[in-house]
DOVOVO-881952 format. One line per field, with one value per residue (C-alpha): residue number from 1; chain; z, x, y. Coordinates in steps of 0.1 Angstrom, whole numbers, plus 5000, padded with zeros to 4 digits. Example, Ala and Ser with C-alpha at 12.3 -4.5 7.8 and 13.67 -1.06 7.14 Angstrom:
REM residues 2
num <- c(1, 2)
chaine <- c(A, A)
Z <- c(5078, 5071)
X <- c(5123, 5137)
Y <- c(4955, 4989)
This chain:
REM residues 274
num <- c(1, 2, 3, 4, 5, 6, 7, 8, 9, 10, 11, 12, 13, 14, 15, 16, 17, 18, 19, 20, 21, 22, 23, 24, 25, 26, 27, 28, 29, 30, 31, 32, 33, 34, 35, 36, 37, 38, 39, 40, 41, 42, 43, 44, 45, 46, 47, 48, 49, 50, 51, 52, 53, 54, 55, 56, 57, 58, 59, 60, 61, 62, 63, 64, 65, 66, 67, 68, 69, 70, 71, 72, 73, 74, 75, 76, 77, 78, 79, 80, 81, 82, 83, 84, 85, 86, 87, 88, 89, 90, 91, 92, 93, 94, 95, 96, 97, 98, 99, 100, 101, 102, 103, 104, 105, 106, 107, 108, 109, 110, 111, 112, 113, 114, 115, 116, 117, 118, 119, 120, 121, 122, 123, 124, 125, 126, 127, 128, 129, 130, 131, 132, 133, 134, 135, 136, 137, 138, 139, 140, 141, 142, 143, 144, 145, 146, 147, 148, 149, 150, 151, 152, 153, 154, 155, 156, 157, 158, 159, 160, 161, 162, 163, 164, 165, 166, 167, 168, 169, 170, 171, 172, 173, 174, 175, 176, 177, 178, 179, 180, 181, 182, 183, 184, 185, 186, 187, 188, 189, 190, 191, 192, 193, 194, 195, 196, 197, 198, 199, 200, 201, 202, 203, 204, 205, 206, 207, 208, 209, 210, 211, 212, 213, 214, 215, 216, 217, 218, 219, 220, 221, 222, 223, 224, 225, 226, 227, 228, 229, 230, 231, 232, 233, 234, 235, 236, 237, 238, 239, 240, 241, 242, 243, 244, 245, 246, 247, 248, 249, 250, 251, 252, 253, 254, 255, 256, 257, 258, 259, 260, 261, 262, 263, 264, 265, 266, 267, 268, 269, 270, 271, 272, 273, 274)
chaine <- c(A, A, A, A, A, A, A, A, A, A, A, A, A, A, A, A, A, A, A, A, A, A, A, A, A, A, A, A, A, A, A, A, A, A, A, A, A, A, A, A, A, A, A, A, A, A, A, A, A, A, A, A, A, A, A, A, A, A, A, A, A, A, A, A, A, A, A, A, A, A, A, A, A, A, A, A, A, A, A, A, A, A, A, A, A, A, A, A, A, A, A, A, A, A, A, A, A, A, A, A, A, A, A, A, A, A, A, A, A, A, A, A, A, A, A, A, A, A, A, A, A, A, A, A, A, A, A, A, A, A, A, A, A, A, A, A, A, A, A, A, A, A, A, A, A, A, A, A, A, A, A, A, A, A, A, A, A, A, A, A, A, A, A, A, A, A, A, A, A, A, A, A, A, A, A, A, A, A, A, A, A, A, A, A, A, A, A, A, A, A, A, A, A, A, A, A, A, A, A, A, A, A, A, A, A, A, A, A, A, A, A, A, A, A, A, A, A, A, A, A, A, A, A, A, A, A, A, A, A, A, A, A, A, A, A, A, A, A, A, A, A, A, A, A, A, A, A, A, A, A, A, A, A, A, A, A, A, A, A, A, A, A, A, A, A, A, A, A, A, A, A, A, A, A)
Z <- c(1798, 1804, 1783, 1809, 1835, 1812, 1801, 1764, 1752, 1776, 1753, 1724, 1746, 1759, 1724, 1712, 1741, 1735, 1698, 1709, 1731, 1706, 1670, 1655, 1668, 1646, 1615, 1637, 1655, 1622, 1608, 1637, 1631, 1593, 1597, 1621, 1617, 1645, 1670, 1691, 1697, 1712, 1748, 1766, 1768, 1731, 1724, 1750, 1731, 1696, 1701, 1728, 1736, 1702, 1685, 1713, 1709, 1671, 1675, 1700, 1677, 1649, 1670, 1684, 1719, 1741, 1771, 1761, 1762, 1797, 1802, 1827, 1821, 1845, 1854, 1875, 1893, 1888, 1914, 1892, 1864, 1863, 1880, 1908, 1886, 1857, 1880, 1895, 1861, 1846, 1874, 1868, 1830, 1831, 1857, 1836, 1805, 1819, 1846, 1826, 1800, 1793, 1785, 1809, 1816, 1849, 1857, 1882, 1895, 1916, 1934, 1966, 1988, 1980, 1997, 1965, 1950, 1981, 1979, 1943, 1951, 1980, 1959, 1958, 1920, 1923, 1958, 1954, 1925, 1940, 1957, 1977, 1987, 2010, 2006, 2040, 2071, 2073, 2041, 2041, 2007, 2019, 2006, 1972, 1972, 1982, 1954, 1929, 1940, 1939, 1903, 1891, 1904, 1890, 1856, 1861, 1868, 1835, 1811, 1822, 1799, 1829, 1841, 1840, 1869, 1891, 1917, 1913, 1949, 1947, 1964, 1988, 2012, 2038, 2013, 1997, 2031, 2037, 2005, 2013, 2047, 2032, 2007, 2036, 2018, 1986, 1953, 1939, 1960, 1950, 1913, 1913, 1930, 1903, 1875, 1889, 1896, 1861, 1843, 1833, 1809, 1818, 1855, 1876, 1893, 1925, 1930, 1921, 1946, 1973, 1966, 1973, 2005, 2018, 2013, 2046, 2051, 2062, 2099, 2114, 2086, 2096, 2109, 2081, 2058, 2028, 2041, 2021, 1989, 1994, 1998, 1967, 1946, 1960, 1950, 1915, 1908, 1921, 1894, 1865, 1838, 1829, 1860, 1850, 1820, 1841, 1865, 1836, 1825, 1860, 1861, 1829, 1840, 1872, 1854, 1827, 1851, 1878, 1879, 1887, 1922, 1940, 1973, 1990, 1987, 2023, 2020, 1985, 1977, 1953, 1940, 1916, 1900, 1895)
X <- c(7063, 7075, 7107, 7120, 7128, 7150, 7186, 7179, 7180, 7206, 7236, 7215, 7199, 7233, 7248, 7219, 7224, 7261, 7256, 7233, 7262, 7290, 7275, 7309, 7302, 7272, 7289, 7311, 7281, 7262, 7291, 7290, 7253, 7257, 7285, 7265, 7227, 7222, 7242, 7211, 7206, 7241, 7250, 7252, 7290, 7293, 7268, 7287, 7320, 7306, 7282, 7300, 7336, 7350, 7334, 7347, 7382, 7381, 7371, 7399, 7424, 7414, 7425, 7392, 7399, 7374, 7390, 7370, 7337, 7334, 7300, 7281, 7261, 7231, 7214, 7183, 7165, 7190, 7172, 7141, 7158, 7147, 7171, 7197, 7225, 7216, 7219, 7252, 7265, 7257, 7277, 7307, 7304, 7305, 7333, 7354, 7348, 7357, 7382, 7413, 7397, 7415, 7381, 7365, 7334, 7316, 7288, 7261, 7239, 7207, 7193, 7178, 7205, 7198, 7222, 7234, 7241, 7260, 7281, 7289, 7299, 7320, 7341, 7378, 7377, 7349, 7350, 7383, 7368, 7334, 7319, 7286, 7258, 7232, 7198, 7186, 7177, 7212, 7206, 7186, 7173, 7158, 7186, 7183, 7145, 7147, 7172, 7149, 7120, 7140, 7152, 7118, 7100, 7127, 7121, 7084, 7087, 7105, 7088, 7051, 7026, 7014, 7050, 7043, 7017, 7041, 7060, 7098, 7102, 7076, 7074, 7102, 7123, 7095, 7071, 7099, 7108, 7071, 7068, 7101, 7088, 7056, 7076, 7088, 7119, 7101, 7110, 7077, 7058, 7080, 7079, 7042, 7037, 7057, 7039, 7005, 7014, 7027, 7005, 6977, 6989, 6957, 6960, 6980, 7008, 7006, 6970, 6976, 7004, 6981, 6958, 6986, 6996, 6960, 6957, 6953, 6953, 6919, 6913, 6931, 6956, 6979, 7007, 7005, 7036, 7033, 7001, 7010, 7015, 6982, 6964, 6980, 6971, 6935, 6931, 6946, 6925, 6894, 6898, 6903, 6876, 6860, 6871, 6852, 6874, 6905, 6894, 6890, 6925, 6938, 6918, 6933, 6968, 6965, 6951, 6978, 7007, 6997, 7032, 7048, 7063, 7048, 7066, 7080, 7117, 7126, 7164, 7176, 7213, 7231, 7265, 7289, 7315, 7347)
Y <- c(8854, 8818, 8824, 8849, 8822, 8801, 8806, 8798, 8834, 8848, 8850, 8864, 8891, 8902, 8902, 8924, 8949, 8950, 8958, 8987, 9000, 8993, 8994, 8984, 8949, 8944, 8930, 8907, 8892, 8890, 8870, 8846, 8839, 8835, 8811, 8790, 8795, 8769, 8789, 8797, 8760, 8754, 8755, 8788, 8786, 8782, 8811, 8832, 8827, 8830, 8859, 8879, 8871, 8864, 8894, 8916, 8901, 8905, 8942, 8947, 8931, 8955, 8984, 8994, 9008, 8990, 9007, 9037, 9018, 9003, 8987, 8967, 8935, 8935, 8902, 8908, 8880, 8853, 8831, 8831, 8812, 8776, 8752, 8756, 8741, 8764, 8795, 8784, 8773, 8808, 8825, 8802, 8806, 8844, 8844, 8821, 8841, 8875, 8865, 8873, 8895, 8928, 8943, 8967, 8947, 8944, 8920, 8930, 8902, 8908, 8878, 8864, 8849, 8812, 8788, 8773, 8807, 8818, 8787, 8795, 8831, 8819, 8796, 8804, 8812, 8838, 8854, 8873, 8892, 8898, 8929, 8924, 8946, 8930, 8947, 8936, 8955, 8969, 8988, 9020, 9031, 9063, 9085, 9070, 9073, 9109, 9116, 9098, 9119, 9151, 9144, 9133, 9164, 9187, 9171, 9175, 9212, 9217, 9193, 9190, 9207, 9228, 9236, 9274, 9268, 9248, 9268, 9266, 9255, 9227, 9203, 9212, 9191, 9186, 9171, 9150, 9137, 9129, 9109, 9091, 9080, 9068, 9047, 9025, 9017, 9006, 9023, 9010, 9035, 9064, 9055, 9049, 9083, 9100, 9083, 9092, 9128, 9135, 9109, 9134, 9162, 9181, 9176, 9199, 9179, 9199, 9189, 9153, 9151, 9166, 9136, 9112, 9130, 9128, 9090, 9071, 9033, 9018, 9017, 8988, 8985, 9013, 8990, 8965, 8961, 8985, 9001, 9033, 9013, 8995, 9028, 9042, 9012, 9012, 9048, 9045, 9014, 9032, 9059, 9035, 9038, 9004, 8987, 8955, 8951, 8957, 8929, 8906, 8913, 8907, 8874, 8861, 8872, 8852, 8821, 8820, 8829, 8805, 8791, 8824, 8826, 8856, 8849, 8880, 8886, 8895, 8896, 8901, 8899, 8922, 8910, 8927, 8905, 8926)
């Protein structure tokens, strides 16, 4: 959706999520909208103050202990938002808003390390309160992927309709390690594997996992990046019923999203504003 790469709905989205986490804020934010029905057409800074900061401060002043409700605001793909100045401005706006706030609020931003964003994060007003995690070659996600697989298969052993036919020791450390290695550091392979294995309530997960384990990249593609992921997608798509209709949907998606940047993010940057 084209609305997702703009900043227009940022404050409203955050306010909605905060209300879900702290229902007591609902009437306060509702009052802000009723007192100014045009609030969503104002600047992001004004929306931030009226829909987020001021309701939180009002709730705090009424004796509500926000210290017992720490929460994190997550902003994923900041670099995909239209405009370099908009992206840098959002970081500065959030930092200014919560810099001296007594509220237990943390902001987590995931983005590619664009030069202008690095310059913003390196500024003297932001850097001292910043914690960074670079998701480059120095970071190995294998441990996290293994833990994700272990937890997912444990839930599958308990909740799947055919759970009674699943051995309690399945799939075991060796197979978990094998799937982790095939993931090549990509959570998408692990998550797609889990969805496929448990995706058919009438299919035995142990057999469906065996199918994934037996997949091999086509000859000559063994050393290509994400060869395992390509093989997995090829297999899943080959089993789709009505593949002609699926191809039509893909075609329309490509045509109407031609402005989407599909470039590969080779060195994403993860920053946590403290």
